FIKOLLO-773893 format. One record per residue: x, y, z of N, C-alpha, C, CB in turn; residue in one letter; residue number from 1. Coordinates in nm, 3 decimals. Glycine has a CB too. Layout:
<sites>
+---------+---------+---------+---------+---------+---------+---------+---------+---------+---------+---------+---------+------+-------+
!    n_xx !    n_yy !    n_zz !   ca_xx !   ca_yy !   ca_zz !    c_xx !    c_yy !    c_zz !   cb_xx !   cb_yy !   cb_zz ! pami ! dokol !
+---------+---------+---------+---------+---------+---------+---------+---------+---------+---------+---------+---------+------+-------+
!       X !       Y !       Z !       X !       Y !       Z !       X !       Y !       Z !       X !       Y !       Z !    A !   NUM !
...
+---------+---------+---------+---------+---------+---------+---------+---------+---------+---------+---------+---------+------+-------+
</sites>
This chain:
<sites>
+---------+---------+---------+---------+---------+---------+---------+---------+---------+---------+---------+---------+------+-------+
!    n_xx !    n_yy !    n_zz !   ca_xx !   ca_yy !   ca_zz !    c_xx !    c_yy !    c_zz !   cb_xx !   cb_yy !   cb_zz ! pami ! dokol !
+---------+---------+---------+---------+---------+---------+---------+---------+---------+---------+---------+---------+------+-------+
!   5.046 !   4.797 !  -1.904 !   4.914 !   4.837 !  -1.943 !   4.839 !   4.893 !  -1.823 !   4.838 !   4.720 !  -2.006 !    M !     1 !
!   4.758 !   4.983 !  -1.849 !   4.683 !   5.044 !  -1.742 !   4.565 !   4.956 !  -1.701 !   4.635 !   5.183 !  -1.784 !    E !     2 !
!   4.520 !   4.973 !  -1.577 !   4.408 !   4.897 !  -1.525 !   4.283 !   4.931 !  -1.605 !   4.387 !   4.925 !  -1.375 !    V !     3 !
!   4.269 !   5.055 !  -1.642 !   4.153 !   5.100 !  -1.718 !   4.145 !   5.027 !  -1.853 !   4.159 !   5.251 !  -1.739 !    H !     4 !
!   4.258 !   5.016 !  -1.918 !   4.264 !   4.950 !  -2.049 !   4.230 !   4.800 !  -2.036 !   4.405 !   4.968 !  -2.113 !    H !     5 !
!   4.279 !   4.734 !  -1.929 !   4.251 !   4.592 !  -1.906 !   4.102 !   4.570 !  -1.878 !   4.336 !   4.538 !  -1.790 !    K !     6 !
!   4.041 !   4.662 !  -1.805 !   3.899 !   4.650 !  -1.774 !   3.816 !   4.662 !  -1.901 !   3.857 !   4.758 !  -1.673 !    T !     7 !
!   3.852 !   4.755 !  -1.990 !   3.780 !   4.772 !  -2.117 !   3.795 !   4.647 !  -2.203 !   3.833 !   4.897 !  -2.194 !    V !     8 !
!   3.912 !   4.589 !  -2.206 !   3.935 !   4.467 !  -2.285 !   3.848 !   4.351 !  -2.231 !   4.086 !   4.428 !  -2.282 !    M !     9 !
!   3.845 !   4.337 !  -2.099 !   3.767 !   4.230 !  -2.037 !   3.618 !   4.247 !  -2.065 !   3.791 !   4.226 !  -1.885 !    F !    10 !
!   3.566 !   4.369 !  -2.047 !   3.423 !   4.394 !  -2.073 !   3.389 !   4.372 !  -2.219 !   3.385 !   4.536 !  -2.031 !    L !    11 !
!   3.477 !   4.410 !  -2.306 !   3.454 !   4.391 !  -2.450 !   3.449 !   4.241 !  -2.482 !   3.566 !   4.461 !  -2.533 !    N !    12 !
!   3.541 !   4.165 !  -2.428 !   3.544 !   4.021 !  -2.453 !   3.416 !   3.953 !  -2.402 !   3.667 !   3.958 !  -2.387 !    E !    13 !
!   3.374 !   3.989 !  -2.281 !   3.258 !   3.926 !  -2.220 !   3.130 !   3.964 !  -2.294 !   3.247 !   3.966 !  -2.072 !    V !    14 !
!   3.114 !   4.090 !  -2.330 !   2.989 !   4.133 !  -2.394 !   2.983 !   4.099 !  -2.542 !   2.972 !   4.282 !  -2.377 !    T !    15 !
!   3.093 !   4.108 !  -2.613 !   3.093 !   4.086 !  -2.759 !   3.101 !   3.937 !  -2.796 !   3.210 !   4.159 !  -2.822 !    E !    16 !
!   3.166 !   3.859 !  -2.714 !   3.191 !   3.719 !  -2.752 !   3.140 !   3.617 !  -2.649 !   3.339 !   3.698 !  -2.772 !    R !    17 !
!   3.052 !   3.656 !  -2.560 !   3.004 !   3.564 !  -2.456 !   2.919 !   3.452 !  -2.512 !   2.924 !   3.640 !  -2.353 !    S !    18 !
!   2.861 !   3.470 !  -2.629 !   2.779 !   3.365 !  -2.688 !   2.863 !   3.240 !  -2.712 !   2.717 !   3.414 !  -2.819 !    W !    19 !
!   2.994 !   3.257 !  -2.734 !   3.080 !   3.141 !  -2.755 !   3.092 !   3.058 !  -2.626 !   3.221 !   3.187 !  -2.801 !    K !    20 !
!   3.083 !   3.127 !  -2.511 !   3.089 !   3.055 !  -2.383 !   2.959 !   2.981 !  -2.354 !   3.121 !   3.153 !  -2.270 !    D !    21 !
!   2.847 !   3.037 !  -2.398 !   2.716 !   2.977 !  -2.372 !   2.675 !   2.872 !  -2.475 !   2.612 !   3.085 !  -2.368 !    L !    22 !
!   2.741 !   2.872 !  -2.590 !   2.703 !   2.782 !  -2.699 !   2.702 !   2.635 !  -2.656 !   2.797 !   2.800 !  -2.816 !    H !    23 !
!   2.808 !   2.583 !  -2.590 !   2.804 !   2.441 !  -2.547 !   2.689 !   2.414 !  -2.449 !   2.938 !   2.402 !  -2.482 !    P !    24 !
!   2.661 !   2.510 !  -2.361 !   2.551 !   2.494 !  -2.268 !   2.418 !   2.490 !  -2.340 !   2.552 !   2.607 !  -2.165 !    L !    25 !
!   2.400 !   2.573 !  -2.442 !   2.276 !   2.572 !  -2.520 !   2.256 !   2.439 !  -2.592 !   2.276 !   2.687 !  -2.622 !    L !    26 !
!   2.364 !   2.380 !  -2.640 !   2.355 !   2.249 !  -2.706 !   2.308 !   2.143 !  -2.606 !   2.491 !   2.208 !  -2.767 !    I !    27 !
!   2.365 !   2.142 !  -2.486 !   2.326 !   2.045 !  -2.384 !   2.179 !   2.063 !  -2.343 !   2.416 !   2.058 !  -2.260 !    K !    28 !
!   2.134 !   2.188 !  -2.330 !   1.995 !   2.214 !  -2.293 !   1.901 !   2.164 !  -2.403 !   1.972 !   2.366 !  -2.267 !    V !    29 !
!   1.937 !   2.190 !  -2.528 !   1.854 !   2.144 !  -2.641 !   1.848 !   1.992 !  -2.645 !   1.909 !   2.199 !  -2.775 !    A !    30 !
!   1.960 !   1.925 !  -2.622 !   1.962 !   1.779 !  -2.619 !   1.875 !   1.725 !  -2.505 !   2.105 !   1.727 !  -2.605 !    Q !    31 !
!   1.883 !   1.788 !  -2.390 !   1.801 !   1.747 !  -2.277 !   1.653 !   1.764 !  -2.310 !   1.838 !   1.827 !  -2.151 !    F !    32 !
!   1.615 !   1.878 !  -2.364 !   1.475 !   1.904 !  -2.399 !   1.424 !   1.802 !  -2.500 !   1.458 !   2.047 !  -2.456 !    E !    33 !
!   1.506 !   1.767 !  -2.598 !   1.465 !   1.670 !  -2.699 !   1.443 !   1.532 !  -2.634 !   1.572 !   1.660 !  -2.811 !    F !    34 !
!   1.536 !   1.491 !  -2.550 !   1.524 !   1.361 !  -2.482 !   1.401 !   1.359 !  -2.392 !   1.651 !   1.331 !  -2.400 !    T !    35 !
!   1.378 !   1.467 !  -2.318 !   1.264 !   1.476 !  -2.229 !   1.133 !   1.469 !  -2.308 !   1.270 !   1.605 !  -2.145 !    F !    36 !
!   1.126 !   1.543 !  -2.419 !   1.005 !   1.543 !  -2.501 !   0.979 !   1.403 !  -2.560 !   1.017 !   1.647 !  -2.615 !    A !    37 !
!   1.086 !   1.335 !  -2.600 !   1.073 !   1.200 !  -2.655 !   1.018 !   1.105 !  -2.548 !   1.208 !   1.148 !  -2.709 !    K !    38 !
!   1.067 !   1.117 !  -2.425 !   1.017 !   1.034 !  -2.316 !   0.870 !   1.064 !  -2.287 !   1.101 !   1.056 !  -2.189 !    D !    39 !
!   0.833 !   1.190 !  -2.293 !   0.695 !   1.230 !  -2.267 !   0.601 !   1.171 !  -2.373 !   0.683 !   1.383 !  -2.264 !    Q !    40 !
!   0.646 !   1.166 !  -2.497 !   0.564 !   1.106 !  -2.603 !   0.540 !   0.959 !  -2.572 !   0.633 !   1.122 !  -2.743 !    V !    41 !
!   0.642 !   0.888 !  -2.527 !   0.627 !   0.747 !  -2.491 !   0.528 !   0.730 !  -2.377 !   0.762 !   0.687 !  -2.452 !    G !    42 !
!   0.534 !   0.819 !  -2.280 !   0.442 !   0.812 !  -2.167 !   0.300 !   0.842 !  -2.213 !   0.484 !   0.909 !  -2.056 !    I !    43 !
!   0.286 !   0.941 !  -2.298 !   0.153 !   0.980 !  -2.346 !   0.089 !   0.871 !  -2.432 !   0.161 !   1.110 !  -2.426 !    C !    44 !
!   0.168 !   0.792 !  -2.500 !   0.112 !   0.681 !  -2.577 !   0.043 !   0.582 !  -2.486 !   0.223 !   0.611 !  -2.659 !    K !    45 !
!   0.099 !   0.559 !  -2.367 !   0.041 !   0.466 !  -2.270 !  -0.075 !   0.529 !  -2.194 !   0.148 !   0.420 !  -2.172 !    E !    46 !
!  -0.084 !   0.661 !  -2.196 !  -0.188 !   0.732 !  -2.122 !  -0.328 !   0.686 !  -2.162 !  -0.175 !   0.882 !  -2.143 !    H !    47 !
!  -0.354 !   0.675 !  -2.291 !  -0.487 !   0.633 !  -2.338 !  -0.521 !   0.492 !  -2.292 !  -0.493 !   0.640 !  -2.491 !    N !    48 !
!  -0.421 !   0.404 !  -2.290 !  -0.443 !   0.267 !  -2.244 !  -0.480 !   0.267 !  -2.095 !  -0.317 !   0.181 !  -2.268 !    T !    49 !
!  -0.410 !   0.347 !  -2.016 !  -0.438 !   0.354 !  -1.873 !  -0.577 !   0.409 !  -1.847 !  -0.332 !   0.441 !  -1.802 !    I !    50 !
!  -0.614 !   0.516 !  -1.919 !  -0.746 !   0.575 !  -1.902 !  -0.854 !   0.474 !  -1.940 !  -0.760 !   0.703 !  -1.987 !    V !    51 !
!  -0.833 !   0.402 !  -2.048 !  -0.931 !   0.301 !  -2.091 !  -0.948 !   0.192 !  -1.984 !  -0.889 !   0.238 !  -2.226 !    A !    52 !
!  -0.837 !   0.148 !  -1.925 !  -0.844 !   0.045 !  -1.821 !  -0.917 !   0.098 !  -1.697 !  -0.702 !  -0.004 !  -1.782 !    K !    53 !
!  -0.891 !   0.222 !  -1.658 !  -0.959 !   0.280 !  -1.543 !  -1.109 !   0.295 !  -1.570 !  -0.898 !   0.417 !  -1.509 !    L !    54 !
!  -1.146 !   0.333 !  -1.692 !  -1.288 !   0.343 !  -1.726 !  -1.355 !   0.206 !  -1.725 !  -1.306 !   0.409 !  -1.864 !    Q !    55 !
!  -1.283 !   0.104 !  -1.769 !  -1.337 !  -0.032 !  -1.767 !  -1.363 !  -0.077 !  -1.623 !  -1.241 !  -0.130 !  -1.837 !    K !    56 !
!  -1.269 !  -0.047 !  -1.533 !  -1.286 !  -0.083 !  -1.392 !  -1.407 !  -0.011 !  -1.335 !  -1.160 !  -0.047 !  -1.310 !    I !    57 !
!  -1.424 !   0.116 !  -1.369 !  -1.540 !   0.192 !  -1.320 !  -1.669 !   0.132 !  -1.371 !  -1.529 !   0.339 !  -1.364 !    A !    58 !
!  -1.674 !   0.095 !  -1.497 !  -1.796 !   0.036 !  -1.554 !  -1.827 !  -0.100 !  -1.491 !  -1.781 !   0.020 !  -1.706 !    N !    59 !
!  -1.725 !  -0.182 !  -1.470 !  -1.745 !  -0.314 !  -1.411 !  -1.797 !  -0.305 !  -1.267 !  -1.616 !  -0.393 !  -1.414 !    E !    60 !
!  -1.762 !  -0.198 !  -1.197 !  -1.801 !  -0.183 !  -1.058 !  -1.917 !  -0.086 !  -1.039 !  -1.684 !  -0.136 !  -0.977 !    N !    61 !
!  -1.982 !  -0.048 !  -1.148 !  -2.099 !   0.040 !  -1.140 !  -2.068 !   0.176 !  -1.081 !  -2.206 !  -0.026 !  -1.059 !    G !    62 !
!  -1.950 !   0.226 !  -1.107 !  -1.911 !   0.356 !  -1.051 !  -1.962 !   0.469 !  -1.138 !  -1.758 !   0.365 !  -1.036 !    M !    63 !
!  -2.000 !   0.577 !  -1.073 !  -2.050 !   0.694 !  -1.141 !  -1.932 !   0.776 !  -1.193 !  -2.140 !   0.778 !  -1.047 !    N !    64 !
!  -1.950 !   0.849 !  -1.304 !  -1.843 !   0.931 !  -1.357 !  -1.816 !   1.052 !  -1.269 !  -1.875 !   0.975 !  -1.498 !    K !    65 !
!  -1.918 !   1.097 !  -1.197 !  -1.902 !   1.213 !  -1.110 !  -1.825 !   1.172 !  -0.984 !  -2.039 !   1.274 !  -1.072 !    A !    66 !
!  -1.746 !   1.262 !  -0.932 !  -1.670 !   1.235 !  -0.810 !  -1.764 !   1.228 !  -0.689 !  -1.562 !   1.343 !  -0.788 !    A !    67 !
!  -1.727 !   1.145 !  -0.592 !  -1.809 !   1.126 !  -0.473 !  -1.764 !   1.215 !  -0.357 !  -1.806 !   0.982 !  -0.430 !    R !    68 !
!  -1.657 !   1.291 !  -0.373 !  -1.602 !   1.365 !  -0.260 !  -1.701 !   1.465 !  -0.201 !  -1.477 !   1.436 !  -0.303 !    L !    69 !
!  -1.775 !   1.537 !  -0.284 !  -1.875 !   1.630 !  -0.231 !  -1.984 !   1.555 !  -0.158 !  -1.935 !   1.716 !  -0.344 !    K !    70 !
!  -2.026 !   1.442 !  -0.213 !  -2.128 !   1.361 !  -0.146 !  -2.078 !   1.313 !  -0.010 !  -2.167 !   1.241 !  -0.233 !    N !    71 !
!  -1.952 !   1.270 !  -0.003 !  -1.897 !   1.223 !   0.123 !  -1.892 !   1.336 !   0.227 !  -1.757 !   1.165 !   0.102 !    L !    72 !
!  -1.873 !   1.457 !   0.178 !  -1.863 !   1.570 !   0.269 !  -1.999 !   1.617 !   0.320 !  -1.793 !   1.683 !   0.200 !    L !    73 !
!  -2.099 !   1.622 !   0.230 !  -2.225 !   1.686 !   0.266 !  -2.344 !   1.591 !   0.286 !  -2.261 !   1.785 !   0.161 !    Y !    74 !
!  -2.340 !   1.475 !   0.227 !  -2.458 !   1.387 !   0.230 !  -2.465 !   1.307 !   0.360 !  -2.457 !   1.290 !   0.111 !    A !    75 !
!  -2.585 !   1.259 !   0.389 !  -2.606 !   1.171 !   0.504 !  -2.539 !   1.036 !   0.476 !  -2.759 !   1.152 !   0.532 !    D !    76 !
!  -2.481 !   0.973 !   0.576 !  -2.418 !   0.843 !   0.553 !  -2.515 !   0.739 !   0.496 !  -2.360 !   0.790 !   0.682 !    P !    77 !
!  -2.644 !   0.746 !   0.535 !  -2.742 !   0.649 !   0.483 !  -2.764 !   0.666 !   0.333 !  -2.874 !   0.663 !   0.557 !    E !    78 !
!  -2.744 !   0.788 !   0.283 !  -2.766 !   0.814 !   0.140 !  -2.652 !   0.760 !   0.054 !  -2.781 !   0.963 !   0.116 !    E !    79 !
!  -2.532 !   0.761 !   0.107 !  -2.417 !   0.723 !   0.025 !  -2.364 !   0.583 !   0.054 !  -2.306 !   0.822 !   0.044 !    I !    80 !
!  -2.413 !   0.519 !   0.161 !  -2.362 !   0.386 !   0.200 !  -2.397 !   0.283 !   0.094 !  -2.418 !   0.343 !   0.337 !    Y !    81 !
!  -2.297 !   0.205 !   0.052 !  -2.319 !   0.102 !  -0.051 !  -2.280 !  -0.038 !  -0.003 !  -2.239 !   0.137 !  -0.175 !    T !    82 !
!  -2.249 !  -0.051 !   0.125 !  -2.207 !  -0.180 !   0.179 !  -2.323 !  -0.272 !   0.210 !  -2.125 !  -0.159 !   0.303 !    G !    83 !
!  -2.297 !  -0.382 !   0.283 !  -2.402 !  -0.478 !   0.318 !  -2.501 !  -0.416 !   0.416 !  -2.342 !  -0.606 !   0.378 !    P !    84 !
!  -2.617 !  -0.477 !   0.427 !  -2.723 !  -0.429 !   0.515 !  -2.678 !  -0.448 !   0.660 !  -2.858 !  -0.504 !   0.489 !    D !    85 !
!  -2.663 !  -0.337 !   0.732 !  -2.614 !  -0.344 !   0.870 !  -2.726 !  -0.359 !   0.971 !  -2.534 !  -0.220 !   0.901 !    L !    86 !
!  -2.851 !  -0.361 !   0.925 !  -2.960 !  -0.380 !   1.020 !  -2.970 !  -0.525 !   1.066 !  -3.093 !  -0.336 !   0.956 !    S !    87 !
!  -2.910 !  -0.615 !   0.989 !  -2.907 !  -0.757 !   1.027 !  -2.773 !  -0.785 !   1.093 !  -2.930 !  -0.850 !   0.903 !    K !    88 !
!  -2.771 !  -0.874 !   1.193 !  -2.642 !  -0.905 !   1.257 !  -2.550 !  -0.978 !   1.159 !  -2.663 !  -0.991 !   1.384 !    P !    89 !
!  -2.425 !  -0.947 !   1.167 !  -2.326 !  -1.011 !   1.081 !  -2.267 !  -1.128 !   1.157 !  -2.214 !  -0.910 !   1.036 !    V !    90 !
!  -2.281 !  -1.247 !   1.102 !  -2.229 !  -1.368 !   1.167 !  -2.096 !  -1.405 !   1.104 !  -2.330 !  -1.486 !   1.154 !    L !    91 !
!  -2.001 !  -1.429 !   1.188 !  -1.869 !  -1.470 !   1.141 !  -1.848 !  -1.617 !   1.173 !  -1.757 !  -1.383 !   1.206 !    H !    92 !
!  -1.772 !  -1.683 !   1.090 !  -1.742 !  -1.825 !   1.113 !  -1.651 !  -1.837 !   1.235 !  -1.675 !  -1.889 !   0.987 !    A !    93 !
!  -1.669 !  -1.941 !   1.313 !  -1.582 !  -1.959 !   1.429 !  -1.439 !  -1.988 !   1.383 !  -1.634 !  -2.073 !   1.521 !    P !    94 !
!  -1.341 !  -1.961 !   1.467 !  -1.203 !  -1.988 !   1.427 !  -1.178 !  -2.138 !   1.411 !  -1.105 !  -1.929 !   1.530 !    P !    95 !
!  -1.087 !  -2.171 !   1.322 !  -1.054 !  -2.312 !   1.299 !  -0.940 !  -2.358 !   1.387 !  -1.018 !  -2.334 !   1.153 !    K !    96 !
!  -0.860 !  -2.262 !   1.437 !  -0.749 !  -2.297 !   1.525 !  -0.749 !  -2.205 !   1.646 !  -0.614 !  -2.288 !   1.449 !    T !    97 !
!  -0.683 !  -2.251 !   1.751 !  -0.660 !  -2.167 !   1.868 !  -0.511 !  -2.171 !   1.897 !  -0.744 !  -2.214 !   1.992 !    I !    98 !
!  -0.465 !  -2.068 !   1.967 !  -0.323 !  -2.063 !   1.998 !  -0.303 !  -2.088 !   2.146 !  -0.261 !  -1.928 !   1.956 !    Q !    99 !
!  -0.210 !  -2.179 !   2.177 !  -0.182 !  -2.211 !   2.317 !  -0.093 !  -2.103 !   2.377 !  -0.115 !  -2.350 !   2.329 !    T !   100 !
!  -0.069 !  -2.111 !   2.508 !   0.018 !  -2.015 !   2.574 !   0.161 !  -2.024 !   2.523 !   0.016 !  -2.037 !   2.725 !    Q !   101 !
!   0.197 !  -2.137 !   2.471 !   0.332 !  -2.154 !   2.418 !   0.343 !  -2.106 !   2.273 !   0.374 !  -2.301 !   2.427 !    T !   102 !
!   0.232 !  -2.058 !   2.216 !   0.234 !  -2.006 !   2.080 !   0.207 !  -2.109 !   1.973 !   0.364 !  -1.944 !   2.054 !    G !   103 !
!   0.175 !  -2.231 !   2.012 !   0.147 !  -2.338 !   1.917 !   0.002 !  -2.328 !   1.870 !   0.176 !  -2.476 !   1.981 !    Q !   104 !
!  -0.021 !  -2.338 !   1.740 !  -0.157 !  -2.339 !   1.686 !  -0.210 !  -2.482 !   1.687 !  -0.162 !  -2.280 !   1.543 !    D !   105 !
!  -0.330 !  -2.500 !   1.742 !  -0.393 !  -2.632 !   1.747 !  -0.528 !  -2.621 !   1.679 !  -0.408 !  -2.684 !   1.894 !    I !   106 !
!  -0.556 !  -2.714 !   1.588 !  -0.687 !  -2.716 !   1.523 !  -0.793 !  -2.756 !   1.625 !  -0.688 !  -2.814 !   1.402 !    E !   107 !
!  -0.904 !  -2.686 !   1.622 !  -1.011 !  -2.711 !   1.718 !  -1.068 !  -2.852 !   1.701 !  -1.124 !  -2.607 !   1.703 !    I !   108 !
!  -1.079 !  -2.900 !   1.579 !  -1.132 !  -3.034 !   1.556 !  -1.040 !  -3.140 !   1.620 !  -1.148 !  -3.061 !   1.405 !    S !   109 !
!  -0.910 !  -3.120 !   1.610 !  -0.814 !  -3.213 !   1.671 !  -0.824 !  -3.207 !   1.822 !  -0.671 !  -3.181 !   1.626 !    T !   110 !
!  -0.835 !  -3.086 !   1.875 !  -0.844 !  -3.070 !   2.019 !  -0.971 !  -3.132 !   2.075 !  -0.837 !  -2.924 !   2.056 !    L !   111 !
!  -1.083 !  -3.108 !   2.007 !  -1.209 !  -3.164 !   2.057 !  -1.209 !  -3.316 !   2.048 !  -1.328 !  -3.108 !   1.977 !    S !   112 !
!  -1.147 !  -3.374 !   1.946 !  -1.143 !  -3.520 !   1.938 !  -1.053 !  -3.578 !   2.047 !  -1.093 !  -3.565 !   1.800 !    S !   113 !
!  -0.945 !  -3.506 !   2.084 !  -0.859 !  -3.553 !   2.192 !  -0.932 !  -3.546 !   2.325 !  -0.729 !  -3.472 !   2.198 !    K !   114 !
!  -1.006 !  -3.439 !   2.346 !  -1.074 !  -3.421 !   2.474 !  -1.196 !  -3.512 !   2.487 !  -1.117 !  -3.277 !   2.492 !    L !   115 !
!  -1.253 !  -3.552 !   2.374 !  -1.372 !  -3.637 !   2.381 !  -1.337 !  -3.785 !   2.390 !  -1.460 !  -3.613 !   2.261 !    S !   116 !
!  -1.212 !  -3.822 !   2.368 !  -1.176 !  -3.963 !   2.380 !  -1.183 !  -4.003 !   2.527 !  -1.034 !  -3.991 !   2.322 !    S !   117 !
!  -1.215 !  -4.128 !   2.552 !  -1.244 !  -4.174 !   2.689 !  -1.123 !  -4.162 !   2.782 !  -1.291 !  -4.318 !   2.687 !    S !   118 !
!  -1.003 !  -4.188 !   2.734 !  -0.886 !  -4.186 !   2.821 !  -0.845 !  -4.044 !   2.859 !  -0.771 !  -4.257 !   2.753 !    D !   119 !
!  -0.862 !  -3.951 !   2.769 !  -0.808 !  -3.818 !   2.792 !  -0.915 !  -3.714 !   2.822 !  -0.728 !  -3.775 !   2.673 !    E !   120 !
!  -1.039 !  -3.755 !   2.842 !  -1.146 !  -3.658 !   2.862 !  -1.132 !  -3.580 !   2.992 !  -1.280 !  -3.727 !   2.860 !    S !   121 !
!  -1.063 !  -3.636 !   3.088 !  -1.048 !  -3.569 !   3.217 !  -0.910 !  -3.507 !   3.234 !  -1.073 !  -3.666 !   3.330 !    K !   122 !
!  -0.833 !  -3.500 !   3.128 !  -0.696 !  -3.451 !   3.140 !  -0.672 !  -3.331 !   3.047 !  -0.596 !  -3.564 !   3.109 !    Q !   123 !
!  -0.589 !  -3.241 !   3.095 !  -0.546 !  -3.128 !   3.014 !  -0.410 !  -3.165 !   2.955 !  -0.538 !  -2.995 !   3.098 !    I !   124 !
!  -0.396 !  -3.148 !   2.826 !  -0.272 !  -3.190 !   2.762 !  -0.185 !  -3.066 !   2.740 !  -0.300 !  -3.264 !   2.627 !    I !   125 !
!  -0.067 !  -3.066 !   2.795 !   0.028 !  -2.957 !   2.778 !   0.147 !  -3.012 !   2.702 !   0.072 !  -2.894 !   2.916 !    D !   126 !
!   0.177 !  -2.964 !   2.582 !   0.287 !  -3.021 !   2.505 !   0.423 !  -3.003 !   2.573 !   0.292 !  -2.959 !   2.367 !    P !   127 !
!   0.436 !  -2.903 !   2.661 !   0.562 !  -2.880 !   2.730 !   0.578 !  -2.969 !   2.854 !   0.573 !  -2.733 !   2.769 !    Q !   128 !
!   0.465 !  -3.014 !   2.910 !   0.469 !  -3.094 !   3.032 !   0.510 !  -3.237 !   3.002 !   0.334 !  -3.092 !   3.103 !    A !   129 !
!   0.573 !  -3.301 !   3.101 !   0.615 !  -3.439 !   3.083 !   0.505 !  -3.536 !   3.122 !   0.740 !  -3.467 !   3.164 !    K !   130 !
!   0.411 !  -3.490 !   3.204 !   0.303 !  -3.578 !   3.246 !   0.169 !  -3.509 !   3.224 !   0.319 !  -3.618 !   3.393 !    E !   131 !
!   0.064 !  -3.590 !   3.222 !  -0.070 !  -3.537 !   3.203 !  -0.129 !  -3.503 !   3.339 !  -0.159 !  -3.638 !   3.128 !    K !   132 !
!  -0.198 !  -3.388 !   3.345 !  -0.253 !  -3.341 !   3.471 !  -0.404 !  -3.334 !   3.459 !  -0.194 !  -3.202 !   3.510 !    V !   133 !
!  -0.476 !  -3.386 !   3.559 !  -0.621 !  -3.378 !   3.558 !  -0.664 !  -3.237 !   3.600 !  -0.684 !  -3.485 !   3.653 !    T !   134 !
!  -0.786 !  -3.194 !   3.565 !  -0.829 !  -3.060 !   3.605 !  -0.828 !  -3.039 !   3.756 !  -0.968 !  -3.034 !   3.552 !    P !   135 !
!  -0.859 !  -3.144 !   3.834 !  -0.858 !  -3.130 !   3.979 !  -0.714 !  -3.105 !   4.030 !  -0.919 !  -3.256 !   4.046 !    Q !   136 !
!  -0.619 !  -3.178 !   3.976 !  -0.479 !  -3.160 !   4.015 !  -0.428 !  -3.023 !   3.974 !  -0.391 !  -3.269 !   3.952 !    E !   137 !
!  -0.475 !  -2.975 !   3.857 !  -0.434 !  -2.845 !   3.807 !  -0.483 !  -2.735 !   3.901 !  -0.488 !  -2.824 !   3.665 !    N !   138 !
!  -0.607 !  -2.748 !   3.955 !  -0.660 !  -2.650 !   4.048 !  -0.581 !  -2.652 !   4.180 !  -0.810 !  -2.676 !   4.074 !    K !   139 !
!  -0.542 !  -2.772 !   4.221 !  -0.468 !  -2.783 !   4.348 !  -0.330 !  -2.719 !   4.338 !  -0.454 !  -2.930 !   4.388 !    Q !   140 !
!  -0.267 !  -2.727 !   4.221 !  -0.135 !  -2.668 !   4.202 !  -0.140 !  -2.516 !   4.205 !  -0.075 !  -2.714 !   4.069 !    K !   141 !
!  -0.251 !  -2.460 !   4.159 !  -0.264 !  -2.314 !   4.155 !  -0.290 !  -2.267 !   4.294 !  -0.376 !  -2.268 !   4.059 !    K !   142 !
+---------+---------+---------+---------+---------+---------+---------+---------+---------+---------+---------+---------+------+-------+
</sites>
């Protein structure tokens, strides 16, 4: 057979009957689209619930429906600030524990009671040391 004749046969097969080659692919695409659409419907059913919960949170916190981004960009900080009054000093509670150089946490109440007892009031207690050292001895060692 001539090359010309084989080329005509090939082009005829590809152009006249190519739909048979694409048919299985079209079925897979249609199945994928159906599955994807079904998943989207499930997601959209939950969408209203999510929006309702977000609106409830906004209402409970006195949030405005309008976005604050433009206000944050252009407004004065004093106009948009909603936190506590910063003109008064903010007092924080003192810590309940302190950490020693060895990394051990000691409650301040326990430490103060140990230091205020009559026997140990003049001594520094080091959990790693084998003996108790008075502040005067500690200064002499340094």
